[in-house]
C-alpha positions, 0 to 999 in steps of 0.5 A: 432189603430183607423185608422186600426180599421176603415178598419178592425174589432176590434174583429180581431185586438184585439185578440190573440190565447190561449197559445199552448207552442209557445206563450202567450195567450193574449196581454192583458186581454181585448183581445179575442180569434182568433179561426182560428189561433188555426186551423192554429196551428192544421194544422201545427202540423198535417203536422209535424205528417204526415211527420214523419209517412208517409213522404216517400210518400210525396217527396219534399212536406215536410209537416214537414218543412211546419208545423215547419216553420209555428210554427216559424212564429206564435211564432215570431208574438205572442211573439213579440206582447206581448213584444211590448205591454210590451214595451209600458207599460214600456214607459208609466211608468206602469211597469219597464222593469226588472219586465216585463222581469221577468214576461215574462220569468216566464210565458214561464217557466210555459207554456213550461218547465213542460211538456217538462221535464216530457216527458224527464224524462219518456223517460229516465226512460223507456230507450228509444233508445238515450234518455240517450245518448242525455239527456244533450243536450235535458235538455239544449235545445241544441237538434238542436246543437246535430243534426247539429253536427252529421249531422243525425236525432237522431231517436225519439229525432229528433223533439225536435230541434225546441223547442231548437230553440225557447228557444235559441230565447227567450234568446236574443229576449226580450232584443232586443225588449224591449231596442232597440230604436223604430226607430230601431225595423223595420230595426232589424226585416227586418235584422233578416228576411234576415239573415235566407236564407243567413245563410242557403245558407252559411252553405249549401255552406261550409258544405253540411250538410242539417240538420245543414242548417235546424236546427241551430237557425240563419237558422230559423230567417226568419220565426221568423222575418216575424212574428215579422214584422207583430206584429210591423205592427199592433202596435199602432202608426204604424198600417195602412191599407196600411202598412198591405196591403204592408206586405201581398203583399210582402209576396205573391210576394216573398213567392209564387215563393220561395215556388214553386221553393223550392218544385220542384227544385231538388238541395238540397241547393236551396230547403233548402234556398227557400222552408223554405223562401216561407213557412214562407212568405206564413204563414205570409200572412195567419196570417196577413189575419186572424187577419185583415179581417172579419171572412168570407170565406170558409177557415176561417170557416174551420180553426175555426171548433171545432175539428181543434181549439181543436187540436190547443189548445193541439198542444204543447202536440201533438208535444212533444208526437207524436215523441214517438207514434211509440214506444207506438203503437209498445208496444200496438200492441205487448201487445194486439197481434194485427198485423197492416201492412197498413201504413195508419192504423198504422198512424191512431192508432198513431194519436189516441194514441197521441191525447188521451195522449195530451188531458189528458196532457192538461186537467190534467197537462198543463192547471192547471199549466198554470193557475198559470200565473195569478200570473205573469200577463203581462201588 
């Protein structure tokens, strides 16, 4: 790591953002916080919310897809970084692989399960449309399989698909990262990345099911793999300024053309294959820049603004709750006899309701449970 620290500030290399339901808070207790990544996470969740509430205005500029793919890149980066650090600790005989995996999964359960199952319980109790019909799929983190099978978005349950992809990813990824020979890690990460666009192309070619092409786990591998590859590039014994520069150049050289073609090409298959790849690669470049460069420039100052970093902190709650904001706002306006007709006004009210509930969830419910992680620390 010393070579890379000579090029880039240690305060950046040794930091990982706080947990938002997508990844753990730190590689080690000595590492500090990267507020810009919280800001990036906030932009991702805002993009998803904007698409779900105002998407009919956006055409092919699908901010929802952009937000979700950016979440996947962040997840691949943070989760793989945590696992690689645990792997190094195991090799140094500080902890066994079995114990490291148990602690990893325990921390994931504490972070993700409580709010997720609480929200599912509430929507079942109030009998939200499709809540009971999709209950089994949602409880087993198989919402993406349900959507792919039907080829339709199941109303207010549709946003749960990405959380299903995350959980399915956790079922096998820790074992690969912890047990693969070291020389096999980078080829595996590159292969996983290549599988994503290939899987989308094949599924679209044989099924013409654009939802399956979007939500099945192999179709998301490029975003997860791009993040994982960045985590590998930053590992001790691997990290070097030239390697990070190569990673960022490759992300831009492939990512920007893919994104532009995906945004403006009208054909469904090309858009689905290239747009997601371009988003993921561009996201990989952004994250690499944020964790290896000095905190200078307008975009880093923007991403570290307190309102954005706070939204990034509560982004898991924002993501889960926003799918039910239309139902909540409809009930609220009917109860108060308020009539809203402007889409922007309705979206603003939905955002306000979602943010208040997510903030309450974070401070009253999620953070106290999250504090229990101190009993299962990662090495």
